[in-house]
N, C-alpha and C positions, 0 to 999 in steps of 0.2 A: 504493499499499499504506499509506504514511504517513497519508494522508487517511482511509483506511478505519479504521485503528487509532485515530486521534483521534476519529472519529465514533462508533466502538464504545465508547470510554472515556466519551465524552460521554453516550451512551445509558445505559451502566451506572450512572454516577454522577449522572445527572440527578435532581434532587429531584422527589419526587411530593408533591402536596397531601395533607396528613394527613387531610383531610376527605372529599375526593372521589376521590383517587388520580390526578388529572390531572397530567401532567408538562409540559404545553405551556409554562408560564411558569417551570418549574424553581424553584418556590417551595414552602416548607413549608406556606404557606396561600395559595391562589390568590386572585386579586382577586374572582372570582365568589363564592367561599365567604365571603370577608371581607365583601362587600357584602350578604350575607344577614342579617348581624347588624344590629339596629336599636336606636336609642337610646330610652331612657325619656324622659318629659317633662323639659325643661330647667329644672328647679327642684328645690328640696330635697325629697327623698323623705320625710324626717321631721326633727324637731328633738329632740335629746337633750341635756339639761342645758345648753340654750342654744346648742348647736353644730349647725350645718347638716350633715346627712348626705345626700350625693348618691350616686345609683346610676346607672350608665351604661347598662345593658341588662338583659335578663331571662335568668335562669338556665334556659335550655332550648335544645334543638336544637344548633346549631353552637356557640353560646356555652358551653353546658354541656360539650361535648366539648373545647373550647379550654381552659377552666379546669381540667378534670380531666386533660387531657394534660400541662399544665405542672405541676400539683400532685402527681399520683400516678404518671405514666407516663414521667417523665424526658425529656419533650419540651421541653427547655430553650429551644430555638430559637423555640418558640411564644410565649415571654414577650414578645418584641418586638411581636407582633400584639395581645396583651392590653394592653400598655402603649400602643400606638398608638391602640387603640379608646378607652381611658381619656383619653388626651391630646386626642383629637378632641372628646370630650364636654366635657372641662375647658375647652377654648378657648371653647366656646359659652357658658359661664358668665360669661366676661369678668371674672373675679376678679383683682384686682391685688395684687401683693405678691411679695417675695422669699422664697418658701416653702422650708422644709426638709421634705423628704419622709421620712416614717417608715412603713416597712412593718410590719404586725403581726408581731411576733416569734414564733418558735417556742421552746419549751424546748430546752435543750441535748440532752436525751434524744431528743426528737422529731427535732431537726435531725440528730443523729448517725445515727439510724435511716434517715431519708430522704436523708441526705447533702447536702442543700441546703435553703434556705428559698425556696420558689417566689416569695414576695412580694418578697424581696430582688432576685431576678432581674428582676421586673417593675419595681421601683423604679429599678434601674439603667437600664433601657431608657427609663422614663418621664423620668428626669432628663436623659438624652441628648437627648430630644426637646424638653424644656421649658427646659433650661438651669438648672434648680434643682439644689440640692445635696441629697444624702440623708445620713441619719445612722442607722446601724444600732445605735448604742450608747446613744442617749438613753433609750430604754425597753427594758427587758429582761423576758423572761418567766421568772419565778423558780419557777413552779409547773407541773408537768407535768399539765395538765388532761385530763379525759376528752374524747373527741370530742363536739361539741355537737349534731350533727344530729338525734339522737333525743331531745333534752331539751326540755322546755317552758321558757318564758322564766324563770320563777322558779328552776328548776333550773339553767339556764344561768348566771344571775347568781351562784348559790351556788357553782357549779363554778369560776367565774372570780374568786371572792373572793380577794384577796391574790395574784393570779396575776402581776401586773405591778409593776415597780419603775422609777421614774424616777431615772436616775443623775446627772442634771445639769439645770440650768435653761437657758432660752434666751429672748431677747427677739424672736426671729424668729417669723413666723407658721408654724404647723405644719400640714402636710397629712398626715393618717394615711390609708394606703391598705390595702385588703384585697380579697380576691377576691369573696366573697359576703356580703351583708348580709341576714340573715333577721330576727331580733328586734332586732338592733342591740346586743346585750349585750356583744360584744367591744369595740366602739367605746365604749360607756358605761363599761366598766371602765377602759379606757385614759384616757378623758377625766377620770374621777374622780381617777386618780392624778396626772395633769398639773395639775389644779386644786389639789390638795394642795401642789404645788410653786410655785403662783402663775402657772402658764402657762394663759392663757385664750384666746389668739388661735389657735383651732384650727378646722380644717375637716376633714371626713372624706369619703373617696371610695371607693366599692366598684365593682368591675367589673360586678357583677350583683346583682339582687335576686330574691326569689321571691315568688310570690303565696300568700296564706294563705286 
């Protein structure tokens, strides 16, 4: 009877893959679904204000569901898999340095509404994997901007004007991370503010990019 009850509890609470529903591995993202995500070419996707912008994968299929799950659907446990994918790509770049990881910040209003910053969750997991330190205070979002996805590049830049504030300076290399890089306007706005404070050792890494 005891074994039956333990087996029953194991069956009830066994994790199912968020993507395919398989519970064989009892993981939130099974290895089969994880392996379906593929890397972009291992080089800079673009250069903005002298800063290399790297993107790890393409915003489609399982990658899209992963990012949206963490960002919008309170699937916080999936942040580990997003960070793992980014870390595996990052290792292939073979960039040296004791980086400080800076997730793109949310405004206080947006964070209060969502109850968390998804990229802070990813940054925490990324730092556990890499051994880097994160800093959630170095750059603040002081303007509650409109959603960017329906805006053209020029409108995105105007939307982000004076949106960020650098609260302190640092001599350490900075790694800014975000989930999606489309036009690169968010990275550009943050880089601009860091340059104003004399911080130039910057690299940017996004989980995914989209095709135009």
